[in-house]
Structure formats: C-alpha cells, structure tokens
PyMOL Python script that loads the backbone (N, CA, C, O; Angstrom):
from pymol import cmd

cmd.read_pdbstr("""\
ATOM      1  N   MET A   1       0.808  -1.183   0.000  1.00  0.00           N
ATOM      2  CA  MET A   1       0.000   0.000   0.000  1.00  0.00           C
ATOM      3  C   MET A   1       0.866   1.268   0.000  1.00  0.00           C
ATOM      4  O   MET A   1       0.665   2.151  -0.833  1.00  0.00           O
ATOM      5  N   TRP A   2       1.790   1.357   0.895  1.00  0.00           N
ATOM      6  CA  TRP A   2       2.692   2.499   0.973  1.00  0.00           C
ATOM      7  C   TRP A   2       4.005   2.115   0.303  1.00  0.00           C
ATOM      8  O   TRP A   2       4.541   1.031   0.535  1.00  0.00           O
ATOM      9  N   ASP A   3       4.514   3.016  -0.532  1.00  0.00           N
ATOM     10  CA  ASP A   3       5.840   2.759  -1.074  1.00  0.00           C
ATOM     11  C   ASP A   3       6.834   3.657  -0.346  1.00  0.00           C
ATOM     12  O   ASP A   3       6.473   4.286   0.649  1.00  0.00           O
ATOM     13  N   GLU A   4       8.053   3.729  -0.809  1.00  0.00           N
ATOM     14  CA  GLU A   4       9.075   4.487  -0.089  1.00  0.00           C
ATOM     15  C   GLU A   4       8.849   5.997  -0.115  1.00  0.00           C
ATOM     16  O   GLU A   4       9.449   6.703   0.696  1.00  0.00           O
ATOM     17  N   TYR A   5       7.988   6.539  -1.032  1.00  0.00           N
ATOM     18  CA  TYR A   5       7.737   7.967  -1.120  1.00  0.00           C
ATOM     19  C   TYR A   5       6.404   8.353  -0.507  1.00  0.00           C
ATOM     20  O   TYR A   5       6.019   9.518  -0.609  1.00  0.00           O
ATOM     21  N   GLY A   6       5.716   7.487   0.092  1.00  0.00           N
ATOM     22  CA  GLY A   6       4.394   7.756   0.615  1.00  0.00           C
ATOM     23  C   GLY A   6       3.357   7.299  -0.399  1.00  0.00           C
ATOM     24  O   GLY A   6       3.665   6.517  -1.298  1.00  0.00           O
ATOM     25  N   MET A   7       2.150   7.777  -0.256  1.00  0.00           N
ATOM     26  CA  MET A   7       1.076   7.363  -1.163  1.00  0.00           C
ATOM     27  C   MET A   7       1.249   8.098  -2.494  1.00  0.00           C
ATOM     28  O   MET A   7       1.243   9.329  -2.518  1.00  0.00           O
ATOM     29  N   GLY A   8       1.396   7.394  -3.560  1.00  0.00           N
ATOM     30  CA  GLY A   8       1.594   8.005  -4.867  1.00  0.00           C
ATOM     31  C   GLY A   8       0.284   8.367  -5.536  1.00  0.00           C
ATOM     32  O   GLY A   8      -0.791   8.062  -5.020  1.00  0.00           O
ATOM     33  N   PHE A   9       0.377   9.026  -6.701  1.00  0.00           N
ATOM     34  CA  PHE A   9      -0.827   9.443  -7.431  1.00  0.00           C
ATOM     35  C   PHE A   9      -1.586   8.248  -7.991  1.00  0.00           C
ATOM     36  O   PHE A   9      -2.781   8.358  -8.262  1.00  0.00           O
ATOM     37  N   GLY A  10      -0.936   7.132  -8.169  1.00  0.00           N
ATOM     38  CA  GLY A  10      -1.602   5.973  -8.726  1.00  0.00           C
ATOM     39  C   GLY A  10      -2.373   5.159  -7.705  1.00  0.00           C
ATOM     40  O   GLY A  10      -3.078   4.219  -8.072  1.00  0.00           O
ATOM     41  N   MET A  11      -2.255   5.495  -6.455  1.00  0.00           N
ATOM     42  CA  MET A  11      -2.905   4.710  -5.419  1.00  0.00           C
ATOM     43  C   MET A  11      -3.841   5.594  -4.596  1.00  0.00           C
ATOM     44  O   MET A  11      -3.610   6.797  -4.472  1.00  0.00           O
ATOM     45  N   GLY A  12      -4.853   5.027  -4.056  1.00  0.00           N
ATOM     46  CA  GLY A  12      -5.730   5.732  -3.136  1.00  0.00           C
ATOM     47  C   GLY A  12      -6.492   6.873  -3.795  1.00  0.00           C
ATOM     48  O   GLY A  12      -7.100   6.695  -4.850  1.00  0.00           O
ATOM     49  N   TRP A  13      -6.456   8.057  -3.162  1.00  0.00           N
ATOM     50  CA  TRP A  13      -7.206   9.214  -3.633  1.00  0.00           C
ATOM     51  C   TRP A  13      -6.383  10.152  -4.525  1.00  0.00           C
ATOM     52  O   TRP A  13      -6.830  11.262  -4.815  1.00  0.00           O
ATOM     53  N   GLY A  14      -5.235   9.747  -4.947  1.00  0.00           N
ATOM     54  CA  GLY A  14      -4.374  10.588  -5.783  1.00  0.00           C
ATOM     55  C   GLY A  14      -5.039  10.992  -7.091  1.00  0.00           C
ATOM     56  O   GLY A  14      -4.835  12.110  -7.564  1.00  0.00           O
ATOM     57  N   TRP A  15      -5.817  10.119  -7.673  1.00  0.00           N
ATOM     58  CA  TRP A  15      -6.504  10.423  -8.942  1.00  0.00           C
ATOM     59  C   TRP A  15      -7.501  11.559  -8.766  1.00  0.00           C
ATOM     60  O   TRP A  15      -7.764  12.314  -9.702  1.00  0.00           O
ATOM     61  N   LEU A  16      -8.065  11.679  -7.536  1.00  0.00           N
ATOM     62  CA  LEU A  16      -9.014  12.757  -7.285  1.00  0.00           C
ATOM     63  C   LEU A  16      -8.331  14.125  -7.354  1.00  0.00           C
ATOM     64  O   LEU A  16      -8.914  15.086  -7.856  1.00  0.00           O
ATOM     65  N   TRP A  17      -7.109  14.213  -6.855  1.00  0.00           N
ATOM     66  CA  TRP A  17      -6.378  15.482  -6.919  1.00  0.00           C
ATOM     67  C   TRP A  17      -6.097  15.884  -8.366  1.00  0.00           C
ATOM     68  O   TRP A  17      -6.203  17.060  -8.713  1.00  0.00           O
ATOM     69  N   ILE A  18      -5.746  14.937  -9.190  1.00  0.00           N
ATOM     70  CA  ILE A  18      -5.489  15.230 -10.601  1.00  0.00           C
ATOM     71  C   ILE A  18      -6.752  15.767 -11.263  1.00  0.00           C
ATOM     72  O   ILE A  18      -6.684  16.734 -12.022  1.00  0.00           O
ATOM     73  N   ILE A  19      -7.883  15.167 -10.992  1.00  0.00           N
ATOM     74  CA  ILE A  19      -9.151  15.630 -11.579  1.00  0.00           C
ATOM     75  C   ILE A  19      -9.486  17.034 -11.082  1.00  0.00           C
ATOM     76  O   ILE A  19      -9.891  17.890 -11.868  1.00  0.00           O
ATOM     77  N   LEU A  20      -9.319  17.275  -9.774  1.00  0.00           N
ATOM     78  CA  LEU A  20      -9.604  18.602  -9.223  1.00  0.00           C
ATOM     79  C   LEU A  20      -8.698  19.681  -9.820  1.00  0.00           C
ATOM     80  O   LEU A  20      -9.152  20.792 -10.094  1.00  0.00           O
ATOM     81  N   ILE A  21      -7.442  19.361 -10.019  1.00  0.00           N
ATOM     82  CA  ILE A  21      -6.513  20.321 -10.624  1.00  0.00           C
ATOM     83  C   ILE A  21      -6.920  20.615 -12.067  1.00  0.00           C
ATOM     84  O   ILE A  21      -6.916  21.772 -12.489  1.00  0.00           O
ATOM     85  N   LEU A  22      -7.270  19.581 -12.822  1.00  0.00           N
ATOM     86  CA  LEU A  22      -7.683  19.789 -14.215  1.00  0.00           C
ATOM     87  C   LEU A  22      -8.977  20.601 -14.302  1.00  0.00           C
ATOM     88  O   LEU A  22      -9.106  21.467 -15.167  1.00  0.00           O
ATOM     89  N   VAL A  23      -9.927  20.328 -13.420  1.00  0.00           N
ATOM     90  CA  VAL A  23     -11.182  21.094 -13.403  1.00  0.00           C
ATOM     91  C   VAL A  23     -10.889  22.551 -13.042  1.00  0.00           C
ATOM     92  O   VAL A  23     -11.463  23.464 -13.635  1.00  0.00           O
ATOM     93  N   GLY A  24     -10.002  22.770 -12.075  1.00  0.00           N
ATOM     94  CA  GLY A  24      -9.638  24.134 -11.687  1.00  0.00           C
ATOM     95  C   GLY A  24      -8.990  24.903 -12.822  1.00  0.00           C
ATOM     96  O   GLY A  24      -9.306  26.073 -13.036  1.00  0.00           O
ATOM     97  N   ILE A  25      -8.092  24.265 -13.548  1.00  0.00           N
ATOM     98  CA  ILE A  25      -7.459  24.912 -14.701  1.00  0.00           C
ATOM     99  C   ILE A  25      -8.494  25.220 -15.776  1.00  0.00           C
ATOM    100  O   ILE A  25      -8.463  26.284 -16.395  1.00  0.00           O
ATOM    101  N   GLY A  26      -9.407  24.282 -15.990  1.00  0.00           N
ATOM    102  CA  GLY A  26     -10.471  24.520 -16.973  1.00  0.00           C
ATOM    103  C   GLY A  26     -11.337  25.701 -16.592  1.00  0.00           C
ATOM    104  O   GLY A  26     -11.700  26.507 -17.449  1.00  0.00           O
ATOM    105  N   LEU A  27     -11.674  25.812 -15.317  1.00  0.00           N
ATOM    106  CA  LEU A  27     -12.476  26.949 -14.855  1.00  0.00           C
ATOM    107  C   LEU A  27     -11.719  28.270 -15.024  1.00  0.00           C
ATOM    108  O   LEU A  27     -12.309  29.271 -15.432  1.00  0.00           O
ATOM    109  N   LEU A  28     -10.442  28.279 -14.720  1.00  0.00           N
ATOM    110  CA  LEU A  28      -9.649  29.498 -14.904  1.00  0.00           C
ATOM    111  C   LEU A  28      -9.612  29.932 -16.372  1.00  0.00           C
ATOM    112  O   LEU A  28      -9.735  31.119 -16.673  1.00  0.00           O
ATOM    113  N   VAL A  29      -9.447  28.984 -17.269  1.00  0.00           N
ATOM    114  CA  VAL A  29      -9.445  29.295 -18.702  1.00  0.00           C
ATOM    115  C   VAL A  29     -10.807  29.828 -19.129  1.00  0.00           C
ATOM    116  O   VAL A  29     -10.888  30.800 -19.881  1.00  0.00           O
ATOM    117  N   TYR A  30     -11.877  29.195 -18.650  1.00  0.00           N
ATOM    118  CA  TYR A  30     -13.234  29.638 -18.993  1.00  0.00           C
ATOM    119  C   TYR A  30     -13.488  31.066 -18.514  1.00  0.00           C
ATOM    120  O   TYR A  30     -14.017  31.887 -19.263  1.00  0.00           O
ATOM    121  N   VAL A  31     -13.116  31.362 -17.282  1.00  0.00           N
ATOM    122  CA  VAL A  31     -13.329  32.708 -16.729  1.00  0.00           C
ATOM    123  C   VAL A  31     -12.490  33.729 -17.496  1.00  0.00           C
ATOM    124  O   VAL A  31     -12.967  34.825 -17.791  1.00  0.00           O
ATOM    125  N   ALA A  32     -11.252  33.381 -17.819  1.00  0.00           N
ATOM    126  CA  ALA A  32     -10.396  34.309 -18.562  1.00  0.00           C
ATOM    127  C   ALA A  32     -10.980  34.621 -19.934  1.00  0.00           C
ATOM    128  O   ALA A  32     -10.949  35.771 -20.371  1.00  0.00           O
ATOM    129  N   ILE A  33     -11.504  33.623 -20.608  1.00  0.00           N
ATOM    130  CA  ILE A  33     -12.100  33.842 -21.927  1.00  0.00           C
ATOM    131  C   ILE A  33     -13.348  34.691 -21.812  1.00  0.00           C
ATOM    132  O   ILE A  33     -13.558  35.584 -22.633  1.00  0.00           O
ATOM    133  N   ARG A  34     -14.180  34.437 -20.815  1.00  0.00           N
ATOM    134  CA  ARG A  34     -15.413  35.221 -20.629  1.00  0.00           C
ATOM    135  C   ARG A  34     -15.097  36.685 -20.317  1.00  0.00           C
ATOM    136  O   ARG A  34     -15.777  37.584 -20.813  1.00  0.00           O
ATOM    137  N   LEU A  35     -14.084  36.926 -19.507  1.00  0.00           N
ATOM    138  CA  LEU A  35     -13.753  38.303 -19.129  1.00  0.00           C
ATOM    139  C   LEU A  35     -13.126  39.080 -20.280  1.00  0.00           C
ATOM    140  O   LEU A  35     -13.386  40.275 -20.422  1.00  0.00           O
ATOM    141  N   THR A  36     -12.318  38.441 -21.095  1.00  0.00           N
ATOM    142  CA  THR A  36     -11.675  39.151 -22.198  1.00  0.00           C
ATOM    143  C   THR A  36     -12.598  39.297 -23.400  1.00  0.00           C
ATOM    144  O   THR A  36     -12.379  40.184 -24.225  1.00  0.00           O
ATOM    145  N   GLY A  37     -13.623  38.458 -23.529  1.00  0.00           N
ATOM    146  CA  GLY A  37     -14.519  38.524 -24.677  1.00  0.00           C
ATOM    147  C   GLY A  37     -15.665  39.502 -24.503  1.00  0.00           C
ATOM    148  O   GLY A  37     -16.359  39.808 -25.473  1.00  0.00           O
ATOM    149  N   ARG A  38     -15.883  40.001 -23.294  1.00  0.00           N
ATOM    150  CA  ARG A  38     -17.013  40.888 -23.025  1.00  0.00           C
ATOM    151  C   ARG A  38     -16.653  42.326 -23.399  1.00  0.00           C
ATOM    152  O   ARG A  38     -15.579  42.803 -23.031  1.00  0.00           O
ATOM    153  N   PRO A  39     -17.532  43.027 -24.124  1.00  0.00           N
ATOM    154  CA  PRO A  39     -17.240  44.432 -24.431  1.00  0.00           C
ATOM    155  C   PRO A  39     -17.266  45.256 -23.156  1.00  0.00           C
ATOM    156  O   PRO A  39     -18.129  45.061 -22.299  1.00  0.00           O
ATOM    157  N   ARG A  40     -16.325  46.171 -23.033  1.00  0.00           N
ATOM    158  CA  ARG A  40     -16.208  46.975 -21.822  1.00  0.00           C
ATOM    159  C   ARG A  40     -17.205  48.124 -21.803  1.00  0.00           C
ATOM    160  O   ARG A  40     -17.692  48.499 -20.736  1.00  0.00           O
ATOM    161  N   ASP A  41     -17.519  48.695 -22.975  1.00  0.00           N
ATOM    162  CA  ASP A  41     -18.439  49.829 -23.042  1.00  0.00           C
ATOM    163  C   ASP A  41     -19.534  49.489 -24.050  1.00  0.00           C
ATOM    164  O   ASP A  41     -19.279  49.536 -25.253  1.00  0.00           O
ATOM    165  N   PRO A  42     -20.742  49.149 -23.602  1.00  0.00           N
ATOM    166  CA  PRO A  42     -21.786  48.757 -24.539  1.00  0.00           C
ATOM    167  C   PRO A  42     -22.356  49.922 -25.348  1.00  0.00           C
ATOM    168  O   PRO A  42     -23.086  49.688 -26.311  1.00  0.00           O
ATOM    169  N   GLN A  43     -22.044  51.173 -24.986  1.00  0.00           N
ATOM    170  CA  GLN A  43     -22.576  52.321 -25.717  1.00  0.00           C
ATOM    171  C   GLN A  43     -21.752  52.540 -26.980  1.00  0.00           C
ATOM    172  O   GLN A  43     -20.548  52.286 -26.983  1.00  0.00           O
ATOM    173  N   PRO A  44     -22.389  53.009 -28.056  1.00  0.00           N
ATOM    174  CA  PRO A  44     -21.641  53.281 -29.285  1.00  0.00           C
ATOM    175  C   PRO A  44     -20.701  54.462 -29.070  1.00  0.00           C
ATOM    176  O   PRO A  44     -20.959  55.303 -28.209  1.00  0.00           O
ATOM    177  N   PRO A  45     -19.618  54.536 -29.834  1.00  0.00           N
ATOM    178  CA  PRO A  45     -18.678  55.648 -29.676  1.00  0.00           C
ATOM    179  C   PRO A  45     -19.328  56.978 -30.049  1.00  0.00           C
ATOM    180  O   PRO A  45     -20.161  57.052 -30.953  1.00  0.00           O
ATOM    181  N   ALA A  46     -18.928  58.019 -29.333  1.00  0.00           N
ATOM    182  CA  ALA A  46     -19.473  59.348 -29.600  1.00  0.00           C
ATOM    183  C   ALA A  46     -18.853  59.904 -30.879  1.00  0.00           C
ATOM    184  O   ALA A  46     -17.698  59.614 -31.191  1.00  0.00           O
ATOM    185  N   GLY A  47     -19.590  60.668 -31.583  1.00  0.00           N
ATOM    186  CA  GLY A  47     -19.105  61.271 -32.817  1.00  0.00           C
ATOM    187  C   GLY A  47     -20.276  61.711 -33.659  1.00  0.00           C
ATOM    188  O   GLY A  47     -21.431  61.507 -33.285  1.00  0.00           O
ATOM    189  N   PRO A  48     -19.983  62.319 -34.801  1.00  0.00           N
ATOM    190  CA  PRO A  48     -21.088  62.760 -35.660  1.00  0.00           C
ATOM    191  C   PRO A  48     -21.836  61.565 -36.227  1.00  0.00           C
ATOM    192  O   PRO A  48     -21.218  60.568 -36.601  1.00  0.00           O
ATOM    193  N   PRO A  49     -23.139  61.652 -36.292  1.00  0.00           N
ATOM    194  CA  PRO A  49     -23.902  60.534 -36.847  1.00  0.00           C
ATOM    195  C   PRO A  49     -23.664  60.396 -38.345  1.00  0.00           C
ATOM    196  O   PRO A  49     -23.441  61.380 -39.049  1.00  0.00           O
ATOM    197  N   ALA A  50     -23.715  59.184 -38.804  1.00  0.00           N
ATOM    198  CA  ALA A  50     -23.538  58.926 -40.230  1.00  0.00           C
ATOM    199  C   ALA A  50     -24.779  59.403 -40.983  1.00  0.00           C
ATOM    200  O   ALA A  50     -25.895  59.289 -40.476  1.00  0.00           O
ATOM    201  N   PRO A  51     -24.587  59.934 -42.188  1.00  0.00           N
ATOM    202  CA  PRO A  51     -25.756  60.371 -42.954  1.00  0.00           C
ATOM    203  C   PRO A  51     -26.619  59.175 -43.326  1.00  0.00           C
ATOM    204  O   PRO A  51     -26.091  58.087 -43.560  1.00  0.00           O
ATOM    205  N   PRO A  52     -27.921  59.350 -43.386  1.00  0.00           N
ATOM    206  CA  PRO A  52     -28.795  58.238 -43.727  1.00  0.00           C
ATOM    207  C   PRO A  52     -28.577  57.789 -45.168  1.00  0.00           C
ATOM    208  O   PRO A  52     -28.167  58.571 -46.026  1.00  0.00           O
ATOM    209  N   THR A  53     -28.856  56.528 -45.409  1.00  0.00           N
ATOM    210  CA  THR A  53     -28.700  55.985 -46.751  1.00  0.00           C
ATOM    211  C   THR A  53     -30.018  55.416 -47.224  1.00  0.00           C
ATOM    212  O   THR A  53     -30.972  55.309 -46.453  1.00  0.00           O
ATOM    213  N   GLY A  54     -30.069  55.054 -48.479  1.00  0.00           N
ATOM    214  CA  GLY A  54     -31.274  54.448 -49.026  1.00  0.00           C
ATOM    215  C   GLY A  54     -32.186  55.486 -49.664  1.00  0.00           C
ATOM    216  O   GLY A  54     -31.783  56.629 -49.877  1.00  0.00           O
ATOM    217  N   SER A  55     -33.420  55.084 -49.968  1.00  0.00           N
ATOM    218  CA  SER A  55     -34.355  55.972 -50.658  1.00  0.00           C
ATOM    219  C   SER A  55     -34.782  57.141 -49.781  1.00  0.00           C
ATOM    220  O   SER A  55     -35.128  58.203 -50.298  1.00  0.00           O
ATOM    221  N   ALA A  56     -34.763  56.963 -48.461  1.00  0.00           N
ATOM    222  CA  ALA A  56     -35.144  58.051 -47.562  1.00  0.00           C
ATOM    223  C   ALA A  56     -33.950  58.933 -47.237  1.00  0.00           C
ATOM    224  O   ALA A  56     -34.064  59.837 -46.409  1.00  0.00           O
ATOM    225  N   GLY A  57     -32.800  58.690 -47.873  1.00  0.00           N
ATOM    226  CA  GLY A  57     -31.584  59.443 -47.596  1.00  0.00           C
ATOM    227  C   GLY A  57     -31.610  60.832 -48.211  1.00  0.00           C
ATOM    228  O   GLY A  57     -32.570  61.234 -48.869  1.00  0.00           O
ATOM    229  N   LEU A  58     -30.530  61.541 -47.973  1.00  0.00           N
ATOM    230  CA  LEU A  58     -30.401  62.896 -48.476  1.00  0.00           C
ATOM    231  C   LEU A  58     -29.904  62.886 -49.911  1.00  0.00           C
ATOM    232  O   LEU A  58     -29.267  61.931 -50.355  1.00  0.00           O
ATOM    233  N   SER A  59     -30.203  63.961 -50.628  1.00  0.00           N
ATOM    234  CA  SER A  59     -29.698  64.083 -51.991  1.00  0.00           C
ATOM    235  C   SER A  59     -28.221  64.475 -51.939  1.00  0.00           C
ATOM    236  O   SER A  59     -27.709  64.882 -50.897  1.00  0.00           O
ATOM    237  N   ALA A  60     -27.556  64.346 -53.073  1.00  0.00           N
ATOM    238  CA  ALA A  60     -26.138  64.694 -53.147  1.00  0.00           C
ATOM    239  C   ALA A  60     -25.942  66.175 -52.829  1.00  0.00           C
ATOM    240  O   ALA A  60     -24.959  66.545 -52.188  1.00  0.00           O
ATOM    241  N   ARG A  61     -26.851  67.006 -53.262  1.00  0.00           N
ATOM    242  CA  ARG A  61     -26.747  68.444 -52.998  1.00  0.00           C
ATOM    243  C   ARG A  61     -26.869  68.721 -51.489  1.00  0.00           C
ATOM    244  O   ARG A  61     -26.126  69.542 -50.950  1.00  0.00           O
ATOM    245  N   GLN A  62     -27.793  68.047 -50.816  1.00  0.00           N
ATOM    246  CA  GLN A  62     -27.967  68.258 -49.380  1.00  0.00           C
ATOM    247  C   GLN A  62     -26.730  67.789 -48.601  1.00  0.00           C
ATOM    248  O   GLN A  62     -26.304  68.436 -47.644  1.00  0.00           O
ATOM    249  N   ILE A  63     -26.172  66.674 -49.019  1.00  0.00           N
ATOM    250  CA  ILE A  63     -24.967  66.178 -48.362  1.00  0.00           C
ATOM    251  C   ILE A  63     -23.818  67.149 -48.568  1.00  0.00           C
ATOM    252  O   ILE A  63     -23.069  67.436 -47.635  1.00  0.00           O
ATOM    253  N   LEU A  64     -23.679  67.651 -49.779  1.00  0.00           N
ATOM    254  CA  LEU A  64     -22.623  68.617 -50.076  1.00  0.00           C
ATOM    255  C   LEU A  64     -22.803  69.886 -49.245  1.00  0.00           C
ATOM    256  O   LEU A  64     -21.827  70.418 -48.716  1.00  0.00           O
ATOM    257  N   GLU A  65     -24.017  70.368 -49.126  1.00  0.00           N
ATOM    258  CA  GLU A  65     -24.275  71.561 -48.319  1.00  0.00           C
ATOM    259  C   GLU A  65     -23.983  71.315 -46.843  1.00  0.00           C
ATOM    260  O   GLU A  65     -23.458  72.192 -46.156  1.00  0.00           O
ATOM    261  N   MET A  66     -24.318  70.133 -46.360  1.00  0.00           N
ATOM    262  CA  MET A  66     -24.034  69.810 -44.959  1.00  0.00           C
ATOM    263  C   MET A  66     -22.534  69.732 -44.705  1.00  0.00           C
ATOM    264  O   MET A  66     -22.052  70.215 -43.680  1.00  0.00           O
ATOM    265  N   ARG A  67     -21.802  69.137 -45.619  1.00  0.00           N
ATOM    266  CA  ARG A  67     -20.349  69.050 -45.463  1.00  0.00           C
ATOM    267  C   ARG A  67     -19.708  70.433 -45.492  1.00  0.00           C
ATOM    268  O   ARG A  67     -18.760  70.695 -44.751  1.00  0.00           O
ATOM    269  N   TYR A  68     -20.215  71.303 -46.331  1.00  0.00           N
ATOM    270  CA  TYR A  68     -19.701  72.671 -46.403  1.00  0.00           C
ATOM    271  C   TYR A  68     -20.028  73.419 -45.103  1.00  0.00           C
ATOM    272  O   TYR A  68     -19.193  74.163 -44.588  1.00  0.00           O
ATOM    273  N   ALA A  69     -21.236  73.222 -44.580  1.00  0.00           N
ATOM    274  CA  ALA A  69     -21.635  73.899 -43.343  1.00  0.00           C
ATOM    275  C   ALA A  69     -20.807  73.411 -42.148  1.00  0.00           C
ATOM    276  O   ALA A  69     -20.523  74.191 -41.239  1.00  0.00           O
ATOM    277  N   ARG A  70     -20.424  72.148 -42.141  1.00  0.00           N
ATOM    278  CA  ARG A  70     -19.615  71.618 -41.044  1.00  0.00           C
ATOM    279  C   ARG A  70     -18.146  71.982 -41.194  1.00  0.00           C
ATOM    280  O   ARG A  70     -17.365  71.779 -40.264  1.00  0.00           O
ATOM    281  N   GLY A  71     -17.757  72.513 -42.342  1.00  0.00           N
ATOM    282  CA  GLY A  71     -16.365  72.896 -42.560  1.00  0.00           C
ATOM    283  C   GLY A  71     -15.489  71.761 -43.049  1.00  0.00           C
ATOM    284  O   GLY A  71     -14.264  71.856 -42.982  1.00  0.00           O
ATOM    285  N   GLU A  72     -16.094  70.684 -43.540  1.00  0.00           N
ATOM    286  CA  GLU A  72     -15.309  69.553 -44.039  1.00  0.00           C
ATOM    287  C   GLU A  72     -14.667  69.874 -45.386  1.00  0.00           C
ATOM    288  O   GLU A  72     -13.610  69.337 -45.719  1.00  0.00           O
ATOM    289  N   ILE A  73     -15.298  70.740 -46.148  1.00  0.00           N
ATOM    290  CA  ILE A  73     -14.746  71.153 -47.444  1.00  0.00           C
ATOM    291  C   ILE A  73     -14.719  72.669 -47.478  1.00  0.00           C
ATOM    292  O   ILE A  73     -15.502  73.334 -46.799  1.00  0.00           O
ATOM    293  N   ASP A  74     -13.788  73.219 -48.292  1.00  0.00           N
ATOM    294  CA  ASP A  74     -13.698  74.677 -48.388  1.00  0.00           C
ATOM    295  C   ASP A  74     -14.591  75.193 -49.519  1.00  0.00           C
ATOM    296  O   ASP A  74     -15.248  74.416 -50.213  1.00  0.00           O
ATOM    297  N   THR A  75     -14.603  76.511 -49.691  1.00  0.00           N
ATOM    298  CA  THR A  75     -15.499  77.147 -50.658  1.00  0.00           C
ATOM    299  C   THR A  75     -15.178  76.713 -52.082  1.00  0.00           C
ATOM    300  O   THR A  75     -16.082  76.425 -52.867  1.00  0.00           O
ATOM    301  N   ASP A  76     -13.892  76.666 -52.412  1.00  0.00           N
ATOM    302  CA  ASP A  76     -13.511  76.281 -53.781  1.00  0.00           C
ATOM    303  C   ASP A  76     -14.004  74.871 -54.118  1.00  0.00           C
ATOM    304  O   ASP A  76     -14.545  74.640 -55.200  1.00  0.00           O
ATOM    305  N   GLU A  77     -13.814  73.938 -53.195  1.00  0.00           N
ATOM    306  CA  GLU A  77     -14.258  72.570 -53.454  1.00  0.00           C
ATOM    307  C   GLU A  77     -15.783  72.501 -53.536  1.00  0.00           C
ATOM    308  O   GLU A  77     -16.335  71.769 -54.357  1.00  0.00           O
ATOM    309  N   PHE A  78     -16.462  73.275 -52.673  1.00  0.00           N
ATOM    310  CA  PHE A  78     -17.923  73.300 -52.704  1.00  0.00           C
ATOM    311  C   PHE A  78     -18.427  73.781 -54.053  1.00  0.00           C
ATOM    312  O   PHE A  78     -19.309  73.162 -54.648  1.00  0.00           O
ATOM    313  N   VAL A  79     -17.865  74.896 -54.542  1.00  0.00           N
ATOM    314  CA  VAL A  79     -18.301  75.462 -55.824  1.00  0.00           C
ATOM    315  C   VAL A  79     -18.017  74.480 -56.947  1.00  0.00           C
ATOM    316  O   VAL A  79     -18.855  74.278 -57.826  1.00  0.00           O
ATOM    317  N   GLU A  80     -16.823  73.860 -56.923  1.00  0.00           N
ATOM    318  CA  GLU A  80     -16.456  72.913 -57.978  1.00  0.00           C
ATOM    319  C   GLU A  80     -17.425  71.708 -57.994  1.00  0.00           C
ATOM    320  O   GLU A  80     -17.856  71.274 -59.062  1.00  0.00           O
ATOM    321  N   ARG A  81     -17.751  71.190 -56.844  1.00  0.00           N
ATOM    322  CA  ARG A  81     -18.651  70.033 -56.797  1.00  0.00           C
ATOM    323  C   ARG A  81     -20.086  70.416 -57.151  1.00  0.00           C
ATOM    324  O   ARG A  81     -20.813  69.611 -57.734  1.00  0.00           O
ATOM    325  N   MET A  82     -20.501  71.633 -56.808  1.00  0.00           N
ATOM    326  CA  MET A  82     -21.842  72.076 -57.205  1.00  0.00           C
ATOM    327  C   MET A  82     -21.935  72.197 -58.716  1.00  0.00           C
ATOM    328  O   MET A  82     -22.965  71.879 -59.311  1.00  0.00           O
ATOM    329  N   ARG A  83     -20.849  72.662 -59.337  1.00  0.00           N
ATOM    330  CA  ARG A  83     -20.844  72.733 -60.800  1.00  0.00           C
ATOM    331  C   ARG A  83     -20.972  71.333 -61.403  1.00  0.00           C
ATOM    332  O   ARG A  83     -21.664  71.134 -62.402  1.00  0.00           O
ATOM    333  N   GLY A  84     -20.295  70.370 -60.779  1.00  0.00           N
ATOM    334  CA  GLY A  84     -20.385  68.991 -61.248  1.00  0.00           C
ATOM    335  C   GLY A  84     -21.802  68.443 -61.108  1.00  0.00           C
ATOM    336  O   GLY A  84     -22.272  67.709 -61.977  1.00  0.00           O
ATOM    337  N   LEU A  85     -22.472  68.790 -60.036  1.00  0.00           N
ATOM    338  CA  LEU A  85     -23.843  68.337 -59.844  1.00  0.00           C
ATOM    339  C   LEU A  85     -24.815  69.004 -60.826  1.00  0.00           C
ATOM    340  O   LEU A  85     -25.786  68.393 -61.274  1.00  0.00           O
ATOM    341  N   ASN A  86     -24.530  70.268 -61.147  1.00  0.00           N
ATOM    342  CA  ASN A  86     -25.404  71.001 -62.076  1.00  0.00           C
ATOM    343  C   ASN A  86     -25.103  70.658 -63.525  1.00  0.00           C
ATOM    344  O   ASN A  86     -25.847  71.057 -64.420  1.00  0.00           O
ATOM    345  N   GLY A  87     -24.033  69.931 -63.768  1.00  0.00           N
ATOM    346  CA  GLY A  87     -23.717  69.518 -65.133  1.00  0.00           C
ATOM    347  C   GLY A  87     -22.979  70.588 -65.921  1.00  0.00           C
ATOM    348  O   GLY A  87     -23.025  70.587 -67.151  1.00  0.00           O
ATOM    349  N   GLU A  88     -22.321  71.474 -65.257  1.00  0.00           N
ATOM    350  CA  GLU A  88     -21.573  72.534 -65.960  1.00  0.00           C
ATOM    351  C   GLU A  88     -20.168  72.136 -66.250  1.00  0.00           C
ATOM    352  O   GLU A  88     -19.414  72.914 -66.833  1.00  0.00           O
TER     353      GLU A  88
END
""", "prot")
cmd.dss("prot")
cmd.show_as("cartoon", "prot")
cmd.util.cbc("prot")
cmd.orient("prot")
C-alpha cells in the first residue's frame, strides 16, 4: 500500500487530486475567456452621426451643403462640386 515515497498518485485518492486540478485549470481558462470577450463599453462611440442611406436618404446636394456647413470642405471645393452636380 505504501511505497518508499508515501502514497503516490496511482494509489488511493491521488486520482481525485489530478481531476480537481484539471477542473480548476479549466475553470480558470473559462473565466479568462469570458472576461476578455465581453465588451467593456456597450454604448456606441461618440461622434457625428452617419448620414442616412437608401431611398429616404439625403440628396447629393444636401450632403454637399451639410459638409460645407460643417467645414469639411472649403469654398472652392464646394463650388467645384456644385458645378459637377449642375452639369456645368
């Protein structure tokens, strides 16, 4: 029953310790994956809203005017693109 090193893993309740250690490692891996996979901030990032798309969206002229009003494009670019829209 006893060998020169005491009770080994192959005898008695040693197999139970191996199972408990493996289950513990599995739980640690599971918790680590759950914690790293969860989004930290469920709210969308702040910033200007994207212009709507589809049939209910804005016309090219309205988008161009909005971009000019926000300062995304300068006067020269605005005039040049308006000419393109008007077919000049």
